[in-house]
Z-matrix of the N, CA and C atoms (Angstrom, degrees):
N
C 1 1.451
C 2 1.522 1 110.23
N 3 1.290 2 116.63 1 135.19
C 4 1.457 3 121.13 2 177.76
C 5 1.523 4 108.65 3 -80.91
N 6 1.324 5 114.74 4 142.35
C 7 1.459 6 119.52 5 178.50
C 8 1.522 7 109.17 6 -70.41
N 9 1.294 8 115.18 7 139.64
C 10 1.465 9 120.80 8 179.33
C 11 1.523 10 108.59 9 -74.13
N 12 1.334 11 116.50 10 126.73
C 13 1.459 12 119.50 11 -179.97
C 14 1.521 13 109.24 12 -73.60
N 15 1.339 14 116.35 13 145.65
C 16 1.466 15 118.81 14 -179.01
C 17 1.521 16 110.16 15 -66.42
N 18 1.313 17 115.02 16 149.98
C 19 1.465 18 121.08 17 178.76
C 20 1.518 19 108.87 18 -66.86
N 21 1.328 20 116.72 19 145.35
C 22 1.466 21 118.42 20 178.02
C 23 1.521 22 109.96 21 -65.23
N 24 1.332 23 117.13 22 150.43
C 25 1.467 24 118.85 23 179.38
C 26 1.521 25 110.06 24 -65.05
N 27 1.339 26 116.76 25 150.27
C 28 1.467 27 119.48 26 -179.93
C 29 1.529 28 110.76 27 -64.16
N 30 1.306 29 116.26 28 151.82
C 31 1.464 30 121.34 29 178.84
C 32 1.528 31 109.16 30 -67.69
N 33 1.336 32 116.71 31 161.70
C 34 1.479 33 118.69 32 177.36
C 35 1.525 34 112.51 33 -56.94
N 36 1.332 35 116.74 34 -36.42
C 37 1.469 36 119.86 35 179.31
C 38 1.522 37 109.65 36 -66.12
N 39 1.324 38 117.06 37 -43.83
C 40 1.463 39 120.58 38 179.59
C 41 1.528 40 110.44 39 -64.18
N 42 1.333 41 117.53 40 -41.13
C 43 1.469 42 120.28 41 178.58
C 44 1.524 43 110.05 42 -63.75
N 45 1.336 44 117.15 43 -41.15
C 46 1.466 45 120.53 44 178.31
C 47 1.524 46 110.06 45 -61.28
N 48 1.322 47 116.66 46 -47.28
C 49 1.461 48 120.52 47 -178.07
C 50 1.526 49 111.55 48 -64.89
N 51 1.332 50 116.91 49 -38.53
C 52 1.460 51 120.08 50 177.55
C 53 1.529 52 110.32 51 -65.17
N 54 1.328 53 116.22 52 -44.82
C 55 1.463 54 120.31 53 179.83
C 56 1.518 55 111.30 54 -63.23
N 57 1.324 56 116.64 55 -43.80
C 58 1.462 57 120.50 56 179.79
C 59 1.522 58 110.97 57 -64.37
N 60 1.323 59 117.14 58 -41.95
C 61 1.461 60 121.27 59 178.50
C 62 1.529 61 110.71 60 -62.03
N 63 1.337 62 115.98 61 -45.84
C 64 1.467 63 119.88 62 179.12
C 65 1.527 64 110.60 63 -63.52
N 66 1.321 65 117.12 64 -39.87
C 67 1.464 66 121.14 65 179.20
C 68 1.526 67 110.74 66 -63.37
N 69 1.320 68 117.33 67 -43.45
C 70 1.469 69 120.73 68 178.83
C 71 1.526 70 111.18 69 -62.00
N 72 1.320 71 117.38 70 -42.63
C 73 1.467 72 121.04 71 178.96
C 74 1.523 73 110.96 72 -65.45
N 75 1.316 74 115.82 73 -38.96
C 76 1.458 75 120.93 74 179.44
C 77 1.530 76 110.33 75 -64.43
N 78 1.306 77 117.43 76 -42.76
C 79 1.468 78 121.75 77 178.82
C 80 1.527 79 110.03 78 -62.78
N 81 1.331 80 116.86 79 -44.70
C 82 1.466 81 120.04 80 178.80
C 83 1.522 82 110.83 81 -59.34
N 84 1.332 83 116.41 82 -43.62
C 85 1.460 84 120.85 83 -179.77
C 86 1.531 85 110.75 84 -63.63
N 87 1.339 86 116.31 85 -41.28
C 88 1.461 87 119.83 86 179.97
C 89 1.527 88 111.16 87 -67.97
N 90 1.328 89 116.96 88 -36.04
C 91 1.466 90 120.48 89 -178.86
C 92 1.520 91 112.27 90 -67.48
N 93 1.322 92 117.88 91 -21.02
C 94 1.462 93 120.56 92 178.48
C 95 1.524 94 111.32 93 -68.93
N 96 1.335 95 116.64 94 -22.65
C 97 1.456 96 121.30 95 174.58
C 98 1.516 97 115.48 96 73.05
N 99 1.313 98 117.45 97 20.68
C 100 1.462 99 120.37 98 -177.59
C 101 1.526 100 112.90 99 -106.51
N 102 1.330 101 117.54 100 14.08
C 103 1.454 102 121.16 101 -179.20
C 104 1.529 103 109.60 102 -95.00
N 105 1.318 104 115.54 103 149.41
C 106 1.464 105 119.69 104 174.32
C 107 1.524 106 108.54 105 -72.26
N 108 1.315 107 115.87 106 170.31
C 109 1.463 108 120.17 107 179.64
C 110 1.526 109 110.04 108 -61.17
N 111 1.323 110 117.31 109 -45.50
C 112 1.471 111 120.61 110 179.16
C 113 1.526 112 111.24 111 -61.20
N 114 1.317 113 117.22 112 -42.74
C 115 1.466 114 121.21 113 178.61
C 116 1.526 115 110.39 114 -65.45
N 117 1.320 116 116.51 115 -39.61
C 118 1.467 117 120.65 116 179.48
C 119 1.526 118 111.25 117 -64.69
N 120 1.316 119 116.13 118 -43.11
C 121 1.467 120 119.84 119 178.84
C 122 1.521 121 111.18 120 -64.22
N 123 1.323 122 117.13 121 -43.05
C 124 1.468 123 121.14 122 178.51
C 125 1.527 124 110.24 123 -64.40
N 126 1.324 125 116.84 124 -40.41
C 127 1.463 126 121.11 125 179.17
C 128 1.529 127 110.47 126 -66.54
N 129 1.319 128 116.72 127 -41.06
C 130 1.460 129 120.61 128 178.32
C 131 1.525 130 110.39 129 -62.65
N 132 1.330 131 115.62 130 -45.14
C 133 1.465 132 120.15 131 179.11
C 134 1.533 133 110.62 132 -60.34
N 135 1.323 134 116.92 133 -44.10
C 136 1.464 135 121.25 134 177.98
C 137 1.532 136 110.05 135 -63.84
N 138 1.315 137 116.95 136 -40.13
C 139 1.454 138 121.64 137 179.15
C 140 1.519 139 112.72 138 -62.20
N 141 1.317 140 116.66 139 -41.20
C 142 1.464 141 120.73 140 177.78
C 143 1.532 142 109.74 141 -62.79
N 144 1.319 143 116.66 142 -42.33
C 145 1.463 144 120.34 143 177.77
C 146 1.524 145 111.67 144 -62.55
N 147 1.320 146 116.86 145 -43.23
C 148 1.464 147 120.95 146 178.76
C 149 1.525 148 110.80 147 -64.92
N 150 1.332 149 116.81 148 -41.91
C 151 1.458 150 120.98 149 177.74
C 152 1.529 151 110.46 150 -58.85
N 153 1.314 152 116.65 151 -44.72
C 154 1.470 153 120.39 152 -179.58
C 155 1.527 154 111.29 153 -64.80
N 156 1.328 155 117.19 154 -37.80
C 157 1.466 156 120.44 155 176.60
C 158 1.522 157 110.30 156 -62.82
N 159 1.314 158 116.77 157 -44.76
C 160 1.470 159 121.14 158 179.60
C 161 1.524 160 110.60 159 -63.61
N 162 1.312 161 116.79 160 -44.19
C 163 1.460 162 121.18 161 -179.68
C 164 1.523 163 111.00 162 -61.74
N 165 1.329 164 117.03 163 -42.96
C 166 1.465 165 120.67 164 178.67
C 167 1.531 166 110.89 165 -64.23
N 168 1.316 167 117.03 166 -39.92
C 169 1.463 168 120.91 167 178.87
C 170 1.530 169 110.25 168 -64.24
N 171 1.323 170 117.48 169 -40.81
C 172 1.466 171 120.61 170 178.43
C 173 1.524 172 111.39 171 -65.98
N 174 1.320 173 117.10 172 -38.80
C 175 1.461 174 120.44 173 177.83
C 176 1.528 175 110.60 174 -64.41
N 177 1.337 176 116.86 175 -40.37
C 178 1.464 177 120.64 176 177.46
C 179 1.521 178 110.85 177 -64.14
N 180 1.321 179 117.06 178 -41.42
C 181 1.467 180 121.01 179 178.86
C 182 1.525 181 110.14 180 -63.53
N 183 1.311 182 116.93 181 -42.06
C 184 1.462 183 120.59 182 178.74
C 185 1.526 184 110.65 183 -61.76
N 186 1.320 185 116.85 184 -43.07
C 187 1.454 186 120.92 185 178.58
C 188 1.528 187 111.08 186 -62.51
N 189 1.324 188 116.88 187 -42.22
C 190 1.471 189 120.31 188 178.43
C 191 1.523 190 110.87 189 -61.21
N 192 1.327 191 116.80 190 -42.01
C 193 1.461 192 120.24 191 178.97
C 194 1.525 193 109.91 192 -63.65
N 195 1.318 194 117.45 193 -43.12
C 196 1.469 195 120.48 194 178.66
C 197 1.526 196 110.97 195 -61.47
N 198 1.328 197 116.22 196 -42.61
C 199 1.458 198 119.51 197 179.68
C 200 1.519 199 111.48 198 -66.08
N 201 1.319 200 117.46 199 -35.88
C 202 1.457 201 120.50 200 178.31
C 203 1.527 202 111.37 201 -72.10
N 204 1.321 203 116.70 202 -33.71
C 205 1.454 204 121.39 203 -179.33
C 206 1.522 205 110.95 204 -67.46
N 207 1.316 206 116.95 205 -48.58
C 208 1.460 207 121.69 206 179.17
C 209 1.522 208 108.66 207 -149.30
N 210 1.334 209 117.52 208 89.30
C 211 1.458 210 120.12 209 -175.98
C 212 1.523 211 113.80 210 -63.47
N 213 1.328 212 118.41 211 -21.66
C 214 1.458 213 119.57 212 -179.68
C 215 1.520 214 112.95 213 -82.99
N 216 1.337 215 117.44 214 -23.01
C 217 1.460 216 120.68 215 -178.76
C 218 1.524 217 110.46 216 -150.20
N 219 1.349 218 117.59 217 72.70
C 220 1.471 219 119.61 218 -177.51
C 221 1.520 220 113.29 219 -64.77
N 222 1.320 221 117.95 220 -19.65
C 223 1.461 222 120.89 221 179.39
C 224 1.516 223 113.26 222 -68.75
N 225 1.339 224 117.60 223 -20.76
C 226 1.459 225 121.70 224 179.88
C 227 1.522 226 112.81 225 -90.53
N 228 1.305 227 117.28 226 0.17
C 229 1.467 228 120.49 227 -179.11
C 230 1.525 229 110.08 228 -64.45
N 231 1.326 230 115.51 229 141.13
C 232 1.451 231 120.89 230 178.76
C 233 1.528 232 109.23 231 -103.59
N 234 1.322 233 118.97 232 152.34
C 235 1.470 234 120.46 233 177.79
C 236 1.524 235 109.86 234 -60.73
N 237 1.312 236 115.06 235 145.00
C 238 1.462 237 121.58 236 178.07
C 239 1.512 238 108.55 237 -72.56
N 240 1.327 239 116.42 238 128.87
C 241 1.455 240 121.69 239 177.77
C 242 1.520 241 107.71 240 -125.16
N 243 1.337 242 117.81 241 108.32
C 244 1.462 243 119.63 242 -179.38
C 245 1.529 244 111.02 243 -65.73
N 246 1.334 245 114.34 244 153.89
C 247 1.463 246 119.88 245 177.09
C 248 1.522 247 109.89 246 -61.88
N 249 1.306 248 116.37 247 140.13
C 250 1.469 249 120.91 248 177.32
C 251 1.515 250 108.42 249 -84.25
N 252 1.335 251 115.01 250 74.51
C 253 1.399 252 126.19 251 -168.61
C 254 1.406 253 124.80 252 -58.43
């Protein structure tokens, strides 16, 4: 039998979406107010970690957009403003 190869790691977008989904569920659970103090502290700690993961993913996405907009000078990139249609 051939060994099963490990699944490829999730893409940054998938990791962001998973983290955001988990964070939203965690917030809902905490808002119900039925957790013990220890559970609340652990949930808060996990939430901070998830928030930081999401923030880092958004910063990476912003950098990628800047590099795609002007690879020679990403510092001059302006924020995207959609047409007020």
